[in-house]
N, C-alpha and C positions, 0 to 999 in steps of 0.2 A: 330478560334480555331477548330484546324484541326480535324476528328474524332477519330483519337488516345487520344487527350487529353481530348474530353468528355466523351472515354472510360475511361479513367482513373481518372475523376471525377467523375463517376455513381460508380466507383471500390471504392473510395474512401469514399465516401458516404454511400454506403451499410456498409463496414467495422466498420467506424465510430458511426455507427448507429445500430451495432449490438455489437460494444467490448465499446461502453460507460458504462453500469453497472458495467462491470464488471472492467474496468479502476476506472474507480469511487470506487470502496469496493476497490481493490485494495489500492488508493492514501488513502482515508479513514485510510486503517489500519495502513499505515506509518506514517501518519502525525496526525489521532486522533483529528482532526478539518474537520467536514463537506463543510465547507465554500473553506477552503484550498482544500480539495480534490477535488472539482471542476475548481477551477484554478489550478491546476497541472493537471488535466484534459487538460479542456482547452488550456495549455501549449502547453502540449502532441500532442494531435491532429492538432493546428498551426506547430508544427513541422513534425509534421508525412507528414500533406499536402505538408509542403515546401518540402519537401526529396521523397515524394511520385513516383513521377517518376523514381527514381533510387533505387526504392527496388522490386527487382527480382522476387522471388514470393507473390505476392499478396495475395494469398491465405493462404500462411503462416504467416501472419504480428504481428501476435497476441504477440510473445517473444519478437519481434522488437519494438513494441508497449509498455509493459512492460519495457524494459530496458530502454526509451525512458522517459518511465514515473518516473522509477528511479532515472536517471540522474535530470530531475527536483524538484525532492523533494530535491535532494543533492544538487542541486545550490539555491534553496529554503533556504534550510538549513546556507548554507553559507554567506548570505546575514548579514551583520552587522545591520540594524533593528532586524533581530530574534533575535538577542544576548541580546539586550540592554530589555529586554520583556520577563518576566518571564510568563510559558505557563502552567500554573498549574489546568488548566478547569474550576476554580473558576470565574463564574459571578455574580455579586452581584445583589440583588434584583428581584433574578428570583425567585419562587417557586419551591421548591424540586419535583423532578421527582417524579409520582406515580407509588407506586412500583407495578410491573404485578402479578395478583397471582399466577403463578409458582415461579415467581423469578428472571425468567430468562431475563427479562432487565434491572434487578440488578447488578445481576453475567455479565451481558454482560461489562457492564459498569467498575464494578471491574476488568475483563480484560483488556480492552480499557485502563483507567486509568495505570493497571501495565506495558502495551506492552508502553502506550506514556512515562516512566520515564525509559526506560531502552537507552541505549545510539544509536546513530542514525546508526554506524554499526553493530550493536546487535539485533539492531529491523527490519533492512532490510531483516538481514541473518534467521532471525525466522520467517517473514514476506513471506519471497522468499520461504523460505523451505517447513513450516507448513502450512501455507494459501495457498501460489499456488502453490503447491504439484512439486515447481523445484528438481532437482537431485542438489547434491552437484555440479558435473561438471556444468551445468548450472545456479546454483545461483555463481559459481565462477568466468565465462563468464560475467556474466550481474555486478557483483562488481567489475571485472578488479583487484581477487586476487586467490590467491592460494588457493586449496581446503583446503588445512590444515586453511589455514584460518578461511575458510566458518564453517570447522566443530568447530574449538576453537569458534566463534561469534556465532553461532549455542548451545555450549554447555553452556559460560557465559548466553547468551539470557536466553534461559531454566531454568538453574540455578537459575537466579534473579526472573525469574517465578513464580517457583516454588516454591520460600521464599515470593513471595510478596499476594501469592493465599495461602499459606499454611494454614490462618486461614479457609481456606472453606470447609467444609465438603466433603465426596464423593457424597452425595445423592444431595446434591444441585450442581455438577459439573457435576451427572450422569442426571441430569434434562437439563442442558445446551447442553448435547451430541444428547440429545432424540427429 
């Protein structure tokens, strides 16, 4: 192994260590399943490692990693066995989660379920735009679609979330933001 290869491996190790938590959060928001989120991040990091020597600006690899993660998630959604299984979040024979005194845990779950009900493209647009703070242009590049499509998918996704969360009062939403 040449010194350059060792240096690349060290840089990748530092990058992977630094970004695993944020990639896992993004993956969880996309898929709504903690175990699948970890699998997606693992697949993403494998693909990044394979392409690491080709990455030009290794200090700005975060956007590229998010793009790879999104592609991994979209590929996972296309798999035939995913279509055969209904993923409604219900797991039998488990106790109901204890409600947090402030209700924050419950609110986050309600939002996660509402987000999980969105179609994949709308969910991706909403997560990238509002949770990952990407611009319309960046989101369009990541999703490989037009900016108009990003705007329409985001608007439809937000409208669906508003409808799903209409029962929540303003005070409960304020607790979540604080």
